[in-house]
C-alpha positions as CSV (number, residue, x, y, z in Angstrom):
1,M,127.7,75.5,140.4
2,I,124.4,75.0,138.6
3,S,122.8,72.7,141.1
4,K,123.5,70.4,144.0
5,L,122.2,66.9,144.4
6,I,121.7,65.4,147.8
7,V,120.2,62.0,148.5
8,F,119.2,60.3,151.8
9,G,118.8,56.7,152.7
10,N,118.9,54.2,155.6
11,N,122.3,52.9,154.6
12,R,125.1,53.3,152.1
13,K,123.7,50.8,149.6
14,E,120.3,52.6,149.5
15,C,122.0,56.0,149.2
16,L,124.1,54.9,146.3
17,Y,121.1,53.3,144.6
18,K,119.1,56.6,145.0
19,L,122.1,58.6,143.8
20,K,122.4,56.5,140.6
21,Q,118.7,56.8,139.9
22,A,118.8,60.6,140.4
23,L,121.8,61.0,138.1
24,D,120.1,58.9,135.4
25,E,117.1,61.2,135.6
26,Y,119.0,64.5,135.9
27,I,118.7,66.7,132.8
28,I,120.7,69.9,132.4
29,E,120.7,71.4,129.0
30,G,123.3,73.8,127.7
31,P,126.5,73.7,129.7
32,L,128.7,70.6,130.1
33,T,128.3,68.8,133.4
34,T,130.1,66.2,135.5
35,I,127.1,63.8,135.6
36,D,128.8,61.2,133.5
37,L,131.9,61.4,135.7
38,H,129.8,60.8,138.8
39,K,127.9,57.9,137.2
40,S,131.3,56.3,136.4
41,L,132.5,56.9,139.9
42,L,129.4,55.2,141.4
43,S,130.2,52.1,139.4
44,Q,133.6,51.6,141.2
45,D,133.7,48.8,143.8
46,D,135.7,50.9,146.2
47,I,133.1,53.6,146.2
48,K,130.3,51.0,146.8
49,T,132.2,49.7,149.8
50,G,133.5,53.0,151.1
51,N,137.1,51.8,150.7
52,F,138.5,55.0,149.3
53,N,140.3,58.2,150.3
54,I,141.5,61.4,148.6
55,N,144.6,59.6,147.2
56,W,142.4,56.9,145.7
57,L,140.2,59.6,144.1
58,Q,143.1,61.4,142.6
59,K,144.5,58.3,141.0
60,W,141.0,57.4,139.7
61,L,140.5,60.9,138.3
62,N,143.9,60.8,136.6
63,S,143.0,57.5,134.9
64,Y,139.5,58.7,134.0
65,F,140.8,61.7,132.1
66,K,143.4,59.9,130.1
């Protein structure tokens, strides 16, 4: 692990907004990162509404890496 990003907000919507902003501004040079994966994940409606579980995530990851 190179770093850990934590955001805080008054509600889910605010946290997701802050997380997207932070990921857009994150710069790590050298090694490959999962920043783009997390940006893509944040764009999913189920993530925005909190309607997901580990099975949902596994299916999404399988489709993401195809």
